[in-house]
Every structure is written in structure tokens, then in C-alpha cells.
C-alpha positions in Angstrom: -9.4 65.6 17.3 -6.4 62.8 16.2 -5.6 63.4 12.8 -3.1 61.3 11.8 -3.3 57.2 10.2 -2.9 54.6 12.3 0.1 53.3 11.2 0.2 50.3 9.2 0.1 46.1 10.3 3.9 44.8 10.3 3.5 42.8 6.6 4.4 39.2 7.2 7.8 38.0 7.0 8.8 34.5 5.8 7.6 31.3 7.2 9.6 29.2 9.7 9.7 26.4 8.8 8.8 25.2 12.0 9.6 23.0 14.8 9.7 19.6 15.0 7.5 17.8 17.1 9.4 15.8 20.0 6.6 13.5 20.5 5.8 12.9 17.5 9.9 12.1 16.4 9.4 8.5 17.5 5.5 7.4 16.7 5.6 4.1 13.9 5.8 5.5 10.2 8.4 8.1 11.4 10.6 5.0 13.5 10.1 3.1 10.0 11.2 6.4 8.3 14.2 5.9 9.8 15.9 2.8 8.9 14.8 3.3 5.7 17.6 5.7 5.7 14.8 8.5 4.6 15.9 12.4 4.3 12.7 12.6 6.7 10.9 10.8 9.4 7.9 11.1 7.4 6.7 7.8 5.0 4.1 9.6 2.3 0.9 7.9 2.5 -2.4 7.8 4.2 -5.2 6.4 4.3 -7.1 5.4 1.2 -10.2 7.8 0.3 -12.1 5.3 -1.7 -11.2 1.5 -0.2 -14.1 -0.4 -2.0 -12.5 -0.5 -5.6 -9.2 -1.7 -4.1 -11.3 -4.1 -2.1 -13.3 -5.2 -6.0 -10.2 -5.9 -6.9 -9.0 -7.9 -4.4 -11.2 -10.1 -4.1 -11.5 -10.1 -8.4 -7.5 -11.9 -8.2 -8.1 -14.1 -5.3 -10.9 -15.7 -7.1 -8.4 -16.1 -9.9 -6.2 -17.3 -7.2 -8.5 -20.1 -5.9 -9.5 -20.8 -10.2 -5.3 -21.4 -10.7 -5.0 -23.0 -7.8 -7.7 -26.2 -8.6 -7.0 -25.2 -12.4 -3.6 -26.6 -11.7 -4.6 -29.9 -9.2 -6.7 -30.8 -11.1 -4.5 -31.2 -14.1 -2.2 -33.3 -12.3 -5.2 -35.4 -11.5 -5.8 -35.4 -15.3 -2.6 -36.3 -15.9 -2.6 -38.8 -13.6 -5.7 -41.0 -14.8 -4.1 -40.7 -18.3 0.0 -41.8 -17.7 -2.4 -45.2 -16.7 -4.5 -45.5 -19.0 -1.4 -45.3 -21.6 0.7 -47.5 -19.6 -2.1 -50.2 -19.3 -3.2 -49.8 -23.3 0.5 -50.4 -23.9 1.2 -53.3 -21.1 -1.9 -55.2 -22.4 
């Protein structure tokens, strides 16, 4: 029988940074990052984890925008009518 202890596994050294993947270098995101002059060919971000909240906010802002446009157009008509009424009253 062998009374020797089994050799211990070598301890892992510090992790080497992964080599860049040449196929991923020219992806659209990386090309955009390089065009902006970023040091790394990566733009942080990704998919929205809760898209429904963002869509709900966009719908609210769309309604607000449509209301504001409607008020501006209606105000033009109202001011035009008032100007005509005032001009008719002062001329007559």
C-alpha cells in the first residue's frame, strides 16, 4: 500500500483578462462606441427589465402632448374670434 498523501491541486492564479473576440469587434454596438471615442468597445445598457412602466409613461406623455397641441390650436381660434369681435364693436 502507498502511504503517501495525494498531491494537492495547484492553487488557481489570478484570472487573466479574456482575449478580445475579433468577431465581436465590429458589432453595431462596438462600432458605435468607437465612433464616440470610448476607451472600451462597449456601451453599457441592455434590455429594459420592466418595459411596461416605460410604455405607460410614454403613453401619459403622448396624451399630454396632444392636449397641449389642442390647447394651442384652440387658443389661436379663440384669440382670432375675440380680435374680430373687438374690431367689429369698436368700428361700429
